[in-house]
N, C-alpha and C positions, 0 to 999 in steps of 0.2 A: 371583628366583624362576623356576623352569623353566616354559616355556610348553608345554603339552601339546596335541597334535593329537587332537581327539576327533571321531569319527564319530557321527552321530546318525541314528536311524531314526524316521520319523513313521508311526505305526500306522494312519493313515487316508490313503486315496488320493483322497478327495473334494477337489474344487477349492475348496470352501467350508469346509474343515476348521478348526474352532477350535483344534485341536491343532497345525495347521500355523502358525497365528498365534502360538501359544505358542512353537513352535520358532523362528520368526523373531525373537521377543523374546529368546530365549536366545542366539541368534547375535549380536544387537546388544549384549547385556549381558556376554557371555563374556570380552571383553578385560579387564574389571574383575577377573576371577578368573584371569587368565593362562591362558586356554584359547582355542584356535582351533577353532571348530566347522564341520564340513563334512557335508552330508547325504550319506548313502549310500542312494540310491533303492531302493524295493522294488516299485514299481508294475508293472514289466515282468518280474518273476521268474516263470518257469514254475512250475506246481504241482510240489512236490517228489515224486519217485518214485524208488524204489530202482533202477528201470530205467535211470536216468541216472547211477548211481554209476560206471560204467566209462567213460562219455563225458559229462562234466558240460557242460550247455548253456552257451554263451558268457555269457549274462546272469548265470547262477548263479556262474560262475567269476569274473566281474568283481565281483560282489557280495562273494564270499568274499575277494577281494584287498582290497577296500575295508575290510572288517572287520579283516583282518590288518595292514593298513598304518596303522591308527589306534592311538594309545596307549591309548584307552579308547572305550567306547560309551555314549551316552545314548539311552534309548528313550522317546519321547514318544508316549503312547498314549491313545486314547479308550477308552471302555468300551461294548461292544455286548452287550446282553442279559446283563449281569452277568458278562462274560467279555472276553478280549482279542480284537481283530479277527482274522479268519481270515488276512488278508493278512500280518499281523505274525507269526502262528504259522508260516505258510508260510516266511517269511524266516528265522526261527530254525531251522526244520527244514533248510532249504537250507544255512545256514551251518554246521550241525553234521555234515553228511554229505559224502562217504561215511564210514562208521565209521572212526575213527582220524584223521580230518582235520577235527576240530572247530575252526573258526576262532575260537570264543569262549573256548576253554580258556585260563585264566589272564588273560584280558582283563578289566580292571576295567570295571564297568558301573554305571549309575545309571538310575532310572526316575522319570518325572514324567508327569503327565497332567492335562488339564482337562476339565471337564464342566459342563453347566448345572445339574446336580443338586447338592444340598448335600454329598453325600459324595464328590464328585469321581469319581475312577476307582479307588477303593480296592480293589474286588473284582478288577478286571482287573490291577491292580498286584500283588496278592498272588499271583495265578496266574502272572503273568510272573516274579516272584521265584522261584517254585518251579521254573519251567523254566530260568531262569538258573543256579540252584543245580545242577541236573542237568548243565548245560552247562559246569560248572566255571568260571563267571565270577564272580569276587569282586564282590559287590554293595555299594553304599552303602546301609546300612540306616537311618541317621538323618542328617539330618532327612528325613522322608517329605514328599512334595510332591504334594498333591491340590489342584489349583487350581479354585476355584469360579468359573466363567466367568459374567460378567454383561455385559449390553449396554455397549459402549464401553470395557471394561477393556483390550482390545488393539485397536489399529488394524489395518487390513488388512496394512500393511507391518511390523507387529511392534512398534510403539511401545506402551509400557505407560503408561496414563493415571493410574495410582494409585501414589503414592509408596511406600506400605507394601508393595504388591506388588513394586515394583522392588527395595526393600530385601530382601524375602524371596527373590526369585529370585537376586539377587547373592549373598546369604549361602548359598543352596543351591549355586550354582555354585562358590563358594569351598570348600564342603564336598566337592564333587566333586573339585576340585583336590587337596585334602588326601588324599582317598581314593586317587586315582591315585598320588600321590607315595608314600604308605605301601605301596601294593600293589606298585609297581614298584621300590621301593628294595631294593638287595641286603641280604640278611640277613648280619650279620657274627657 
């Protein structure tokens, strides 16, 4: 089975982010699905402005290279006020500009997120899927992954303490692998 290099974005820059814990868990579980996950940081990106289109800031250029060098992208997002975090929206805007230089075009993507609320990050993920569609990024539509975070489910370093959650995350990662393979395979 092919091992794919998958970049991931964490939509929270908080040092105590529960979605960062989720991302750490995915990194640990990814080898079971023949995936190698590498974070593409978003915290230091300048705010996107068309004023930068002729001279892309170094941080933005490095970020775009990280997206382009990946076989696919996983977005791990919290939900802020029934929407996606501004820092993540800024990253997507940065990756898609200047016009005609969209780093997400044709890049397979998948979305996951965790929340202490019972509906997880459902609303933020729907908005994110709409943006990814506009960016021409083929998305994994099923299975959806809304993780209801509860105390002790993930350790600080990303260990998952519940066997059924481990099983779900591994099966989700395997679905990501299948999605990447289908998206990147040449049509004959």
